[in-house]
Every structure is written in C-alpha cells, then in structure tokens.
C-alpha positions in Angstrom: 91.0 77.0 73.1 91.2 76.5 76.8 92.7 73.4 78.2 92.8 73.6 82.1 94.5 70.3 82.5 97.6 71.4 80.6 100.8 72.1 82.5 103.7 74.1 81.1 106.6 71.7 80.3 110.2 72.6 81.1 111.7 74.2 78.0 114.8 72.7 76.5 117.8 74.7 75.4 117.2 74.2 71.7 113.6 75.3 72.0 114.7 78.5 73.9 117.4 79.3 71.3 115.1 78.8 68.4 112.3 80.8 70.0 114.7 83.6 70.8 115.7 83.8 67.1 112.1 83.8 66.0 111.2 86.5 68.4 114.1 88.7 67.3 113.3 88.4 63.7 109.5 88.9 64.3 110.0 92.1 66.3 112.6 93.4 63.8 110.1 93.0 61.0 107.4 94.8 63.0 109.7 97.6 64.0 110.8 98.1 60.4 107.3 98.0 59.1 106.0 100.5 61.7 109.0 102.8 61.2 108.8 103.1 57.4 105.0 103.2 57.4 104.8 106.0 59.9 107.4 107.9 58.0 105.5 107.4 54.8 102.2 108.6 56.4 103.8 111.6 58.0 105.3 112.6 54.6 101.8 112.7 53.3 100.7 115.0 56.1 98.9 112.3 58.2 99.2 112.2 61.9 101.0 109.5 64.0 97.6 108.3 65.4 96.3 108.0 61.8 99.3 105.9 60.8 99.1 103.6 63.8 95.3 103.0 63.3 96.0 102.2 59.6 98.7 99.8 60.5 96.7 97.8 63.1 93.9 97.5 60.7 95.9 94.9 58.7 95.4 91.3 59.7 99.1 90.7 58.9 100.3 93.3 61.4 97.9 92.2 64.2 98.7 88.5 63.7 102.5 89.1 63.7 102.1 91.2 66.8 100.1 88.4 68.5 102.6 85.8 67.5 105.6 87.8 68.6 104.0 88.8 71.8 103.0 85.2 72.6 106.5 83.8 72.1 108.1 86.7 73.9 106.0 86.2 77.0 106.7 82.5 77.0 110.4 83.3 77.1 110.5 86.1 79.7 107.6 85.1 82.0 106.7 81.4 81.4 105.2 81.1 84.8 102.8 84.1 84.6 99.2 83.8 83.7 99.8 84.9 80.1 102.9 82.7 79.9 100.9 79.7 80.8 98.0 80.7 78.5 100.2 81.2 75.5 102.1 77.9 76.2 99.0 75.9 75.8 99.2 73.7 72.7 95.7 74.7 71.6 96.7 78.4 71.8 100.0 78.0 70.1 98.4 75.9 67.3 95.7 78.6 66.8 98.3 81.3 66.5 100.3 79.2 64.0 97.1 78.7 62.0 96.6 82.4 61.9 100.2 83.0 60.7 99.8 80.3 58.1 96.7 82.1 56.8 98.8 85.3 56.6 101.2 83.6 54.3 98.7 81.7 52.2 96.4 84.7 51.5 99.4 86.9 50.7 100.9 84.4 48.2 97.6 83.4 46.7 95.8 86.8 46.5 97.9 89.8 47.5 101.4 89.4 46.3 100.9 90.7 42.8 98.8 93.7 43.9 101.8 95.8 44.8 105.6 96.0 44.3 107.3 97.1 47.5 110.8 98.5 47.3 113.8 98.6 49.6 112.9 98.4 53.3 109.2 98.0 52.4 110.2 94.8 50.5 112.3 93.6 53.5 109.4 94.0 55.9 106.9 92.6 53.4 108.9 89.4 53.0 109.6 89.0 56.7 106.0 89.5 57.8 104.3 87.5 55.1 106.8 84.7 54.4 109.6 84.3 56.8 107.7 84.8 60.1 104.9 82.4 59.1 107.4 79.7 58.2 109.4 80.2 61.4 106.3 79.9 63.5 105.2 76.8 61.6 108.6 75.2 62.2 108.4 76.1 65.8 105.0 74.4 66.0 106.2 71.3 64.2 109.3 70.9 66.4 108.3 72.1 69.9 104.6 72.3 70.5 103.0 69.2 72.1 100.2 67.8 70.0 98.6 65.1 72.2 95.8 67.3 73.4 94.7 68.7 70.1 91.2 67.8 69.0 89.1 68.9 66.0 86.5 70.8 68.0 89.2 73.5 68.7 88.9 74.5 65.0 85.6 76.3 65.6 86.9 78.0 68.7 89.8 79.4 66.8 87.4 81.4 64.5 86.8 84.0 67.2 89.9 86.0 66.2 89.2 86.3 62.4 85.5 87.0 63.1 86.2 89.8 65.5 88.7 91.2 63.0 86.1 91.0 60.2 83.5 92.8 62.3 86.0 95.5 63.2 87.1 96.3 59.6 83.6 96.3 58.3 82.4 98.7 61.0 85.5 100.9 60.6 85.1 100.8 56.8 81.4 101.8 57.0 82.5 104.9 59.0 85.7 105.9 57.3 85.4 104.2 53.9 88.9 102.6 54.4 89.4 98.9 54.0 92.8 97.1 54.5 92.2 94.6 51.6 90.4 95.0 48.3 88.4 91.7 48.7 86.6 93.1 51.8 86.2 96.6 50.4 82.4 97.2 50.5 82.7 100.4 48.5 84.1 98.4 45.6 82.7 95.0 46.0 79.4 95.6 47.8 78.2 93.7 50.9 77.1 90.7 48.9 80.5 89.9 47.4 82.3 90.8 50.6 80.2 88.4 52.6 80.9 85.7 50.1 84.7 86.4 50.3 84.4 86.4 54.1 82.6 83.1 54.1 85.3 81.6 51.9 88.0 82.9 54.3 86.2 81.4 57.2 86.2 78.0 55.4 89.9 78.5 54.8 90.5 79.1 58.5 88.5 75.9 59.3 90.4 73.9 56.7 93.8 75.0 57.7 93.0 74.5 61.4 91.8 71.0 60.7 94.9 70.4 58.6 97.2 71.3 61.5 95.3 69.1 63.9 95.5 66.2 61.4 99.3 66.8 61.0 99.6 66.8 64.8 97.8 63.5 65.0 100.0 62.1 62.2 103.2 63.2 64.0 102.0 61.4 67.2 101.1 58.3 65.2 104.5 58.2 63.5 106.3 58.8 66.8 104.5 55.7 68.3 105.6 53.5 65.4 109.3 54.5 65.6 
C-alpha cells in the first residue's frame, strides 16, 4: 500500500467541496448509529463500554470510521504525515474497496436479516449504501490512478485479515459474533473458515476490479 514516490497534489475546489459533503454525511451517519445504539444498549441494562465494544466489532462501523477519518484528515491536515498517507492513491483505493465490500455484503447477504425502523433505518441506509456510493464516486472522480498496480491487492488484505482474527478471538472468549456467517457457535469453525476464504476472494476480486477500472479510465483518457 506504500508508495514513497507519490506527492500530494494540490486539491481543486470541486474536490474539496465534494469531500466536505461526503465527510459531513459520513460523520452524521456514524453519530446517529452510535447514539441510537448506545441508547438501545443502555435501555437493556448494558454499560457504555459494552455498547462501544459491540459497535466497533462490526466491519461496517470500523470501515466507515476509517473512511470518514481518512477524508477528514486530508481536508484539515493534508500536509501532515497522516494527511500524506491517506492521500496516496493506493491507500484511497484500498479504503474504497473496503467500503464497496460493506455495500456488497450488506445487499447480497445481510439486508433481509433484519428490518430497522426510524433512525435505525436512516443510519442503516447511510452506512451501507449512501456512504459506499459517495466514496466510490469520490474515487472515480478525484483519486489519481496512474500508480495503481495489481500487486497492491494482496497488500490490501491485511485489514480484513486482522478484523477476522479479532472477531474470532473475541467470539471464542465472549461467544458474541457480529455476523451470522462468522458465528462459530452456530456454523462451526469449518464453515466459518470456508465463508472467510470466500470473503477474502471477494476482497481480492473487488480490489482487482478497481485497479482494472483505474487502468481503463487512464486508457480512455489517453484516447480522448
């Protein structure tokens, strides 16, 4: 994911305005989700710490936090270490891939597993549909693609792999899993490992697709 030769380009006004809109929507969605979820947990007698730990055990929450944080830092401190890091095309593309996976898995596997109401539905739609689309549009319009190479795809697997290890260790201790397809108590380790392998293939496939799209955009730009 590292690209030491990359230098941060000067942002244009349209990019800044769009990024600001995306950041505001992303943080709004996260604030709504945290607020209503914490209230729901406390109503059941759970502690604030328990509620927070539950929330950050979801890939959706962690990935939206990562995406919102990355774009926020690029806006407020572009010249800082983290501002330069998050502005790298390989890093921005990786985060966009993660956000795309959030939307894909939700619509393909999770959408029909529950029926959120009122503010839960608002947060649900923003985090799983609106935010991923906004970040994909940002990537298509503003992220340079000339430095993207296919070898990055395997580097981008560190994030889902660490997440998988975390939820399996946590689940083994507390018998709580964020998603049914990685619930060892229900599925057993064999099926969970199969599901996990399939998800890793999905990450690889989506990552390769984004790089292919990036190369296609560059090719089309050269012919126009």
